[in-house]
C-alpha positions as CSV (number, residue, x, y, z in Angstrom):
1,M,-4.7,-2.7,-6.1
2,R,-2.7,-5.0,-8.0
3,E,-1.6,-4.1,-11.5
4,I,1.5,-5.8,-13.6
5,V,3.3,-4.2,-16.1
6,L,4.1,-6.7,-19.3
7,D,6.2,-6.7,-22.2
8,T,8.1,-9.4,-24.5
9,E,10.9,-10.0,-27.1
10,T,9.6,-12.1,-30.4
11,T,11.2,-13.7,-33.0
12,G,10.0,-11.4,-35.3
13,L,6.6,-8.9,-35.9
14,D,4.3,-11.1,-37.3
15,V,2.3,-13.8,-34.9
16,N,0.3,-15.0,-38.0
17,N,3.1,-16.0,-39.5
18,G,4.5,-18.2,-36.9
19,D,6.7,-15.7,-35.1
20,R,6.8,-16.6,-31.3
21,I,7.9,-15.3,-27.8
22,V,11.5,-15.6,-26.9
23,E,11.1,-13.3,-23.7
24,I,8.7,-12.3,-21.3
25,G,9.2,-9.8,-18.2
26,I,6.6,-8.9,-15.8
27,V,6.5,-6.2,-13.1
28,E,4.2,-6.3,-10.3
29,L,2.4,-2.9,-8.7
30,D,0.7,-2.6,-5.8
31,N,-1.6,0.4,-5.4
32,H,0.9,2.3,-8.1
33,V,4.2,1.3,-5.9
34,Q,6.7,-1.2,-7.6
35,T,6.6,-4.0,-5.1
36,G,10.0,-5.4,-6.7
37,T,8.6,-8.8,-7.2
38,C,9.0,-9.9,-11.3
39,F,8.1,-12.5,-13.2
40,H,11.0,-13.1,-16.0
41,Y,11.6,-15.9,-18.4
42,Y,13.8,-16.5,-21.6
43,L,11.8,-18.9,-24.0
44,N,12.9,-21.5,-26.6
45,P,10.4,-20.6,-29.7
46,E,11.7,-23.6,-31.3
47,R,12.7,-21.0,-34.6
48,D,15.3,-18.8,-35.4
49,S,14.8,-14.8,-35.0
50,D,14.5,-12.7,-38.1
51,S,17.7,-10.8,-38.5
52,Q,15.8,-7.4,-37.7
53,A,14.6,-8.8,-34.3
54,L,17.5,-10.2,-33.5
55,Q,19.2,-6.7,-33.6
56,I,16.8,-5.7,-31.4
57,H,17.1,-8.0,-28.5
58,G,20.6,-10.0,-29.3
59,L,18.7,-13.3,-28.3
60,T,20.3,-16.0,-30.1
61,T,19.2,-19.4,-31.1
62,E,22.3,-20.7,-29.3
63,F,21.5,-18.8,-26.1
64,L,17.6,-20.0,-26.3
65,K,18.0,-23.7,-27.3
66,D,18.5,-24.9,-23.4
67,K,15.5,-22.5,-22.3
68,P,12.0,-23.4,-21.4
69,K,9.3,-23.6,-23.7
70,F,6.3,-21.3,-23.0
71,I,3.9,-24.5,-22.3
72,D,6.5,-25.2,-19.5
73,I,5.8,-21.7,-18.0
74,A,2.0,-21.3,-19.0
75,D,0.7,-22.5,-15.5
76,Q,3.3,-20.0,-13.6
77,F,2.4,-17.2,-16.3
78,I,-1.4,-17.7,-15.3
79,D,-0.9,-17.7,-11.8
80,F,1.4,-14.7,-11.8
81,V,-1.2,-12.5,-14.0
82,S,-4.1,-13.7,-11.8
83,D,-6.9,-11.4,-12.6
84,S,-4.7,-8.0,-12.3
85,K,-4.8,-5.1,-14.6
86,I,-2.3,-5.5,-17.2
87,I,-0.4,-2.6,-18.5
88,I,1.2,-2.7,-21.9
89,H,2.9,-0.8,-24.2
90,N,1.3,-1.3,-28.1
91,A,-1.0,-3.7,-26.6
92,P,-2.2,-5.4,-29.5
93,F,1.1,-6.8,-30.4
94,D,2.0,-8.2,-27.2
95,L,-1.3,-9.5,-26.3
96,G,-1.4,-11.1,-30.0
97,F,1.9,-13.0,-29.3
98,I,0.5,-13.9,-25.5
99,N,-3.0,-15.4,-26.6
100,S,-1.2,-17.3,-29.4
101,E,0.8,-19.1,-26.8
102,L,-1.9,-19.5,-24.5
103,R,-3.8,-21.3,-27.3
104,K,-1.0,-23.6,-28.4
105,C,-0.9,-24.7,-24.6
106,E,-5.0,-24.9,-24.8
107,K,-5.1,-22.2,-21.9
108,K,-7.5,-19.7,-21.8
109,E,-6.8,-16.4,-23.5
110,L,-6.3,-13.2,-21.6
111,D,-9.1,-10.9,-21.9
112,E,-8.6,-7.3,-23.7
113,N,-10.7,-5.5,-21.1
114,S,-8.1,-6.3,-18.6
115,V,-5.2,-4.7,-20.6
116,I,-4.6,-0.7,-20.0
117,D,-2.6,0.6,-23.3
118,S,-0.3,2.9,-22.2
119,L,0.7,3.7,-26.0
120,L,-3.0,4.9,-26.5
121,L,-2.8,6.7,-23.2
122,A,0.5,8.5,-24.0
123,K,-1.4,9.5,-27.1
124,K,-3.9,11.1,-25.1
125,Y,-1.5,13.8,-23.6
126,F,0.8,14.1,-26.2
127,L,-0.9,14.4,-29.3
128,G,1.1,14.1,-32.6
129,Q,4.3,13.5,-30.6
130,S,6.6,10.5,-30.4
131,V,5.0,8.2,-27.8
132,S,7.4,5.1,-28.1
133,L,8.9,3.9,-24.7
134,D,12.0,5.7,-25.6
135,S,10.7,8.7,-26.2
136,L,8.3,8.9,-23.2
137,C,11.5,8.0,-21.0
138,R,13.7,11.1,-22.2
139,R,10.3,13.1,-21.6
140,F,10.1,11.8,-18.0
141,D,13.8,12.1,-17.5
142,I,14.1,8.5,-16.8
143,D,17.5,6.8,-17.6
144,I,18.0,4.9,-20.6
145,S,21.5,5.1,-20.7
146,D,21.9,1.0,-20.8
147,R,19.0,0.4,-23.7
148,A,21.3,-0.3,-26.1
149,I,19.5,-3.9,-26.8
150,H,16.2,-4.7,-25.6
151,G,15.3,-6.6,-23.0
152,A,11.6,-7.7,-21.8
153,L,12.0,-7.4,-17.9
154,K,14.3,-4.3,-18.3
155,D,11.5,-2.5,-20.8
156,A,9.0,-3.6,-18.2
157,K,10.5,-1.8,-15.4
158,L,10.8,1.5,-17.6
159,L,7.4,1.0,-18.8
160,A,6.3,0.8,-14.9
161,H,8.1,4.4,-14.3
162,V,6.7,5.8,-17.6
163,Y,2.9,4.4,-16.8
164,L,3.1,5.9,-12.9
165,E,4.0,9.2,-14.5
166,L,1.3,9.3,-17.2
167,I,-1.4,8.5,-14.5
168,G,0.3,11.7,-12.1
169,G,2.6,9.5,-10.2
170,K,6.1,9.4,-9.2
171,Q,4.4,6.8,-6.6
172,T,7.7,4.6,-7.0
173,K,9.6,7.1,-4.8
174,L,7.1,6.8,-2.4
175,E,7.8,3.7,-0.4
176,F,6.2,4.1,3.0
177,D,6.2,2.0,5.9
178,V,2.6,1.2,6.5
179,E,3.4,0.4,9.7
180,S,4.8,4.1,10.6
181,T,1.8,6.0,9.5
182,T,0.5,8.8,11.7
183,S,-2.3,7.1,12.7
184,D,-0.2,4.6,14.8
185,F,1.9,7.5,16.5
186,N,1.3,7.9,20.5
187,Y,0.9,11.1,20.8
188,E,2.1,11.5,24.5
189,T,5.3,9.6,23.8
190,L,5.7,12.0,20.8
191,H,5.6,14.9,23.3
192,A,8.0,13.4,25.5
193,N,10.5,12.9,22.9
194,I,10.6,16.3,21.7
195,N,10.7,17.2,25.3
196,D,14.0,14.9,25.5
197,L,15.3,16.4,22.6
198,Y,15.5,19.6,23.4
199,K,16.6,19.1,27.3
200,K,19.5,17.0,25.6
201,K,20.3,19.2,23.0
202,R,23.6,21.0,23.8
203,K,22.7,24.9,24.2
204,R,24.9,27.2,21.9
205,P,26.0,30.6,23.4
206,F,23.8,33.5,22.5
207,N,26.2,36.3,21.0
208,N,24.9,40.0,20.8
209,T,21.4,39.0,22.1
210,F,19.4,41.7,23.9
211,L,16.2,41.1,25.5
212,N,13.7,43.7,26.0
213,I,12.0,43.3,29.2
214,S,8.7,44.6,28.5
215,D,8.4,42.1,25.5
216,N,9.5,39.2,27.5
217,E,7.0,39.8,30.2
218,L,4.1,40.2,28.0
219,H,5.4,37.2,26.0
220,K,5.0,35.0,29.2
221,K,1.4,36.4,30.2
222,T,0.2,35.6,26.4
223,I,1.6,31.6,26.8
224,K,-0.5,31.1,29.7
225,K,-3.6,31.8,27.9
226,I,-2.7,29.3,25.5
227,S,-4.7,25.9,26.1
228,N,-1.9,23.0,26.2
229,S,0.9,25.0,25.2
230,I,4.1,23.3,24.0
231,W,6.2,26.0,25.7
232,E,4.9,24.5,29.0
233,K,6.0,21.6,27.9
234,L,9.3,22.1,27.0
235,K,10.1,24.5,30.1
236,C,12.9,23.3,32.4
């Protein structure tokens, strides 16, 4: 199951007043595991950021003036999003800006039914408590020490960790190699490898070990009754 985690930075808070996206960052999840595949662009909004927004993201007009416009990356964005579920923290904000940009490009808007709002998800678990991204990162012991300035890709990566925690995850730490699953093991080879391991292992001297002869004889009789006993496989 493919999901994507998305965040944006903007010139201000009011899309209806002409504010636009200056950065977009997306992280890909496959079966609730980060794949390492990302989509990230700084964008020329063709206007200045207001002072409060600039203080948050630090992306100046000078820095952004030679960056692509949204229309230049619109098709790549649509292809990357595809039909995946989209995780956004405070979805109406980011979705409003993205759909505004898509309308300007005469592209189909994103369907809000394909969006999971992690802010609403967090509110269900932490009633009456702060559920900002910073607060959730602190709650789940996710490192935000380098988040003095916000960044869309940086925040998307943090949100991916938070989202996985909210759905009962930690799956980001379970990056198994599918080709090495138990179903692929040759059990005869496995037993042979164990046998070799024990035979080759250097035997340590026994100190102050006393063997009860009657117990040892009882042990020998007992293991003969065990079908396919590992004691027989390891016998030297």
